[in-house]
C-alpha angles and dihedrals in degrees: 000000000000108000125202123186131182132183135210113250099175122026116225111272100205096054095232101089131076136180110235125186101035090165125042126182120192123184114238109249096227115009091204089065095057132070132202112238113198105226098176135357116209123218116276111253114203116231118253091012091282120148095227138031135044119359146156129265120178118205123202105220137181126211108227131185115247115220090207098072117146129197117238 
């Protein structure tokens, strides 16, 4: 999915407006034509507060269009 988010900087002043659809998710047309670009990789946090062993690391990724798509 391609995910687009926006946030409200200034609230409406007249009370009649609103800002719908702050988050939009669109499926990629052909997953083979898109790549995941790792934007940021968070620190690995060990499970159960142990110093060693399995843990969790959350990457922030971006779906980008690849110009080298081929039709099959």
